[in-house]
N, C-alpha and C positions, 0 to 999 in steps of 0.2 A: 506803830508809826510807820506809815507808808510814804515812802521818799519818792518824790516827783523829779526833783533836780537837786543840785547843790544847795540852793538856798531855800527851796520850797518842799515842805512835806506835811503830811496831813495826820493829826493825833488820831489813835484808834477810837477815841470817845465820840469823833465825829462822824464815824462810820457806823451804821446800824446793821448788823448781820443777824438773820434769823435762819433757822433750819426749817424746811418745809419738805413734804414729801415729793419725791419726783413724778413726773408724768411718764406715760409710756409703759411698755412691756418690762416685765422684770420678775415675773412668777410671784410667788407667796411672800417673799420678803419685802417687795416693793411697798405693800400696804401697811408694813410695820415699822419700816426705818426712814426717818426724815434725813436724808443724804444730800438733798438740794439745798442750796443757799440762795437766800434772798437778800439782796444788798440794797441798802437806801443811804443816799448821801445827799444832804440839804445844801445846795450851793450857796444860798444867801446866808444862812447861818455858819458857814464854814470859816475857817481862819486863813483861807486862799487869798493872795493878793487881788485887788480890784481888776487888774488886767486879765487874770484867769477867769474871775467871775463872770465879767462882761463877755468874754469871747466864748465862755460855756453857755450862756444864757441866750446868746444870738445864734448859736449853732442849732442847725436842723437835724435833729437826731431823735429817733423814735424812744431811745432809753431816757430822755430828758421831758419831764412832763410840764404842764404849764406853771405849776408852783414852783418850778425850779428845783425839783428833786430828781436825782439820777437814780433809776430802778434797774438793777441788774440781776438777772436769775441765771445761776450756773447750776447745772445738773448734767454735765457732760460725763463725769467721774462717778464711780460707785461709792467712794468714801466721801464723807463730809470734810475732810481735811484738804484734799485736793480740790473739791468744789470751792471752797472757801479761798484758797490760794488762786484759783482760775478767777473768780469773781474779782479780787483785789487786783490782779493783774491787768484785767480788762479795764477797771476803773483808772488804774494808773496810765495805760496806753491812750485812754479817752482824754485823759487831762494833759498827757504830753503832747498829743496831737494838736491841742489848742495853743501851746506855747509857741510852736513854730509859726511864724506868719508866712503865708504863701507868696511865692514869688510873683511880683507884677508882671503881667503880659503887656508886651509891646507889640502893636500890630506891625507886620513886615509887609513889603512889596516885592514882587517878583522883579528881578534884575532885567535890563535891557536885553541882553542876550537870551535870556530865557523867553521873554515876550516875543522876540525875533524868531526863535525856533518854533514856538507855538503857531505864529502865522504861517511860517514856512510849511509846517505840517498840514495846516487847515488847506493851504493853497494846493498842495500836492494831493491831498485826499479829494478835494474838489475836482481837480483834473482828472483822477482815476475814475471818479463816479460819472464824469461827463462821457468817458470812452466806453462806458457800459450801456450808453443809450442806443436807439435804433440806427441802424446804417442805412444812409440814404445813397442811392445811385446817381 
């Protein structure tokens, strides 16, 4: 059971974990041992609340494919158990990130004093540049 929040959790039956061989260097052992984990989680077929499903499907993330399946590959560690835990943790953080609604941005305007300071600085800079001109007799 993967716990997302107090009310939401995902049963282990909905998460498909398979062991695969890791990529990259590793000597003779890398070709024999399947230590990397390939995690697949179907959003549409899951028991997640509709709110989570809609937010996950609308999220632009390379780990979510067009069919609505989250694919996570964990191969950071040498042991299969650590990679399994890492993949489950990444799935958990992905779903938790969707749960929080982003704060709405309210556009702001500069204050009157800030505007006045900016104009004074521009005027002063212009006067300085005029003084750099040619000197006439």
